[in-house]
C-alpha positions in Angstrom: 9.5 1.9 103.8 11.5 -1.3 103.2 11.9 -3.7 100.4 10.4 -6.5 102.6 7.3 -4.3 103.1 6.9 -3.8 99.4 7.4 -7.6 98.8 4.7 -8.5 101.3 2.3 -5.9 99.9 2.8 -7.0 96.2 2.3 -10.7 97.1 -0.9 -9.8 98.9 -2.0 -7.9 95.9 -1.4 -11.0 93.7 -3.1 -13.4 96.1 -5.9 -11.0 97.2 -5.4 -12.6 100.7 -3.0 -12.1 103.6 -3.3 -15.8 104.5 -2.4 -16.9 100.9 0.5 -14.4 100.7 1.9 -15.6 104.0 1.8 -19.2 102.8 3.6 -18.2 99.5 6.3 -16.2 101.3 6.7 -18.6 104.3 6.1 -15.9 106.8 3.4 -15.3 109.4 0.2 -13.5 108.7 0.8 -10.8 111.5 4.1 -9.9 109.7 2.3 -9.2 106.5 -0.5 -7.3 108.2 2.0 -5.2 110.1 3.9 -4.4 106.9 0.7 -3.2 105.2 -0.4 -1.1 108.2 3.1 0.6 108.3 2.9 1.4 104.6 -0.5 2.9 105.0 0.6 5.0 108.0 3.7 6.2 106.3 2.0 7.3 103.1 -1.4 8.3 104.6 -3.4 6.1 102.3 -5.7 3.0 102.4 -4.3 0.3 100.2 -7.1 -2.3 100.4 -10.8 -2.7 100.9 -12.2 -6.1 102.1 -15.3 -7.8 100.7 -16.3 -11.4 101.3 -12.9 -12.2 102.7 -11.2 -11.0 99.5 -8.9 -8.0 99.5 -9.3 -5.5 96.6 -6.9 -2.6 95.9 -8.2 0.9 96.3 -7.4 3.5 93.7 -4.4 4.6 95.7 -3.5 1.0 96.3 -3.4 0.2 92.6 -1.1 3.2 91.9 1.1 2.1 94.8 1.2 -1.5 93.6 2.4 -0.3 90.1 5.2 1.7 91.7 6.2 -1.0 94.3 6.4 -3.7 91.7 8.6 -1.5 89.6 10.9 -0.8 92.6 11.2 -4.5 93.4 12.0 -5.5 89.8 14.5 -2.6 89.5 16.3 -3.8 92.6 16.3 -7.4 91.4 17.8 -6.4 88.1 20.4 -4.2 89.8 21.4 -7.0 92.1 21.8 -9.4 89.2 23.9 -7.0 87.2 26.2 -5.9 90.0 26.9 -9.5 91.2 27.9 -10.6 87.7 24.8 -12.8 87.2 25.1 -14.2 90.7 22.2 -13.5 93.0 23.4 -12.3 96.3 22.4 -14.5 99.2 21.0 -13.1 102.4 21.7 -15.0 105.6 19.0 -16.9 107.5 18.6 -15.1 110.8 18.0 -17.6 113.6 17.1 -16.7 117.1 18.0 -19.1 119.9 18.4 -19.1 123.7 22.0 -19.1 124.9 21.7 -22.6 126.6 20.4 -24.2 123.4 23.1 -22.5 121.3 25.8 -24.2 123.3 24.6 -27.8 123.3 21.8 -28.3 120.8 22.4 -26.0 117.9 26.0 -27.0 116.9 24.9 -30.5 115.7 21.9 -29.1 114.0 23.8 -26.4 112.1 26.5 -28.9 111.1 23.9 -31.2 109.6 22.3 -28.3 107.8 25.6 -27.0 106.3 26.6 -30.5 105.2 23.4 -30.5 103.0 23.5 -26.8 102.1 27.2 -25.8 102.1 26.6 -22.4 100.5 23.9 -21.3 102.9 24.6 -18.4 105.2 23.2 -18.6 108.7 23.3 -15.7 111.2 22.9 -17.0 114.8 21.4 -14.4 117.3 20.9 -15.2 121.0 17.6 -14.2 122.5 15.4 -15.7 125.2 12.4 -17.7 123.9 9.8 -15.0 124.5 11.9 -12.3 122.8 12.8 -14.6 119.9 9.1 -15.4 119.2 8.3 -11.7 119.3 11.1 -10.9 116.8 9.8 -13.6 114.4 6.3 -12.0 114.6 8.0 -8.7 113.8 9.8 -10.2 110.9 13.2 -9.4 112.4 14.1 -13.1 112.6 13.4 -15.7 110.0 13.0 -18.5 112.6 13.7 -19.3 116.2 14.4 -22.4 118.3 12.4 -22.0 121.5 10.4 -23.6 124.3 7.0 -24.7 122.9 5.4 -23.4 126.1 5.7 -19.8 124.9 2.5 -17.7 125.3 2.4 -16.7 121.6 3.4 -20.0 120.1 0.0 -20.4 118.5 0.6 -17.3 116.4 3.6 -19.0 114.7 4.1 -21.9 112.3 5.8 -24.3 114.6 7.4 -27.8 114.4 8.6 -29.9 117.3 12.3 -30.8 116.9 12.9 -32.6 120.2 11.1 -33.6 123.4 13.2 -33.0 126.5 12.8 -34.3 130.1 12.9 -32.1 133.2 15.1 -33.4 136.0 14.5 -32.4 139.7 17.9 -31.9 141.4 18.4 -31.8 145.2 21.2 -32.1 147.6 22.0 -35.6 149.1 20.5 -34.4 152.5 17.2 -33.3 151.0 14.1 -35.3 152.2 13.3 -36.2 148.5 16.8 -37.3 147.6 16.0 -41.0 147.8 12.9 -40.7 145.6 13.1 -42.1 142.1 10.2 -39.9 141.0 8.2 -37.1 142.5 4.7 -35.5 142.1 3.8 -31.9 142.3 2.1 -32.5 145.6 5.4 -33.5 147.1 6.6 -29.9 146.6 3.6 -28.1 148.0 5.2 -27.1 151.3 8.7 -26.4 149.8 10.1 -22.9 149.6 11.4 -21.8 146.2 14.5 -19.7 145.5 14.8 -19.0 141.8 18.0 -17.5 140.6 18.1 -16.7 136.9 21.0 -15.2 134.8 20.3 -14.4 131.2 17.1 -15.5 129.4 16.0 -18.5 131.5 12.3 -19.0 132.4 11.2 -21.0 135.4 7.8 -22.4 136.4 7.2 -23.6 139.9 4.6 -24.6 142.6 5.0 -22.9 145.9 3.0 -22.5 149.1 5.9 -21.4 151.3 8.4 -18.6 150.6 9.1 -17.5 147.0 12.3 -15.6 146.6 15.1 -15.1 144.1 16.7 -12.7 141.6 16.8 -12.2 137.9 19.7 -10.6 135.9 18.7 -10.5 132.3 15.4 -11.1 130.5 14.4 -14.2 132.4 11.1 -14.6 134.4 9.4 -16.9 136.9 5.8 -18.2 136.7 4.3 -19.9 139.7 1.2 -21.8 140.9 0.1 -22.0 144.5 -0.3 -19.4 147.3 3.1 -18.5 148.6 3.1 -17.1 152.1 5.8 -14.5 151.3 7.2 -13.2 148.1 10.7 -11.6 147.8 11.0 -11.4 144.0 11.0 -8.6 141.4 7.3 -8.2 140.5 8.0 -7.3 136.9 9.7 -10.7 136.4 7.0 -12.7 138.2 3.7 -14.1 136.8 1.0 -16.2 138.5 -0.3 -19.1 136.5 -4.0 -20.0 136.5 
């Protein structure tokens, strides 16, 4: 049992809705649903019944709410007293891929701190997939990620920047003199994908697909490669 779980439960009680509670607390609905399931499993009770899309406390739930509300208020009062009337500030936990943390995040955090100089920010480096999962698990407050993540539709998201992909080849490559290329230009090209860290690569290949991964990165591909020399656990075929 955690204070966050109690907070999510009590807000759901007041709102009679997980959706409304999530909006009030600025968290995702799955995070609140998970907290309630974990509390029910820990104490072996059912906290809510559902009728016409409205949550109603069970008898055990009503007793639990009374105790949980008391615990939260007690902790709030204790925090206020021990900090000499100053409410202790918890840091904002931000997940971000290593590449973004080196060139994109510094300017963003400087602008944020200039507006909120007393705010505490904890930067934690994760790949986009893992960062999204941790937000859903309520272990991160927010994440800066690639919008192409498979679970992005489960999150409250906002586009900060549109980036452009650049195709890089050696001066001797047949496509070196092209100002632009199409996917069809790459159909017969072999692909070697080398990833260190949390990078994710998507490619189209009908020749040989090879490479290596050291870290949490992965490769997604379209086409029908003739041969594959790549760790299967890190490989995903796109429809």
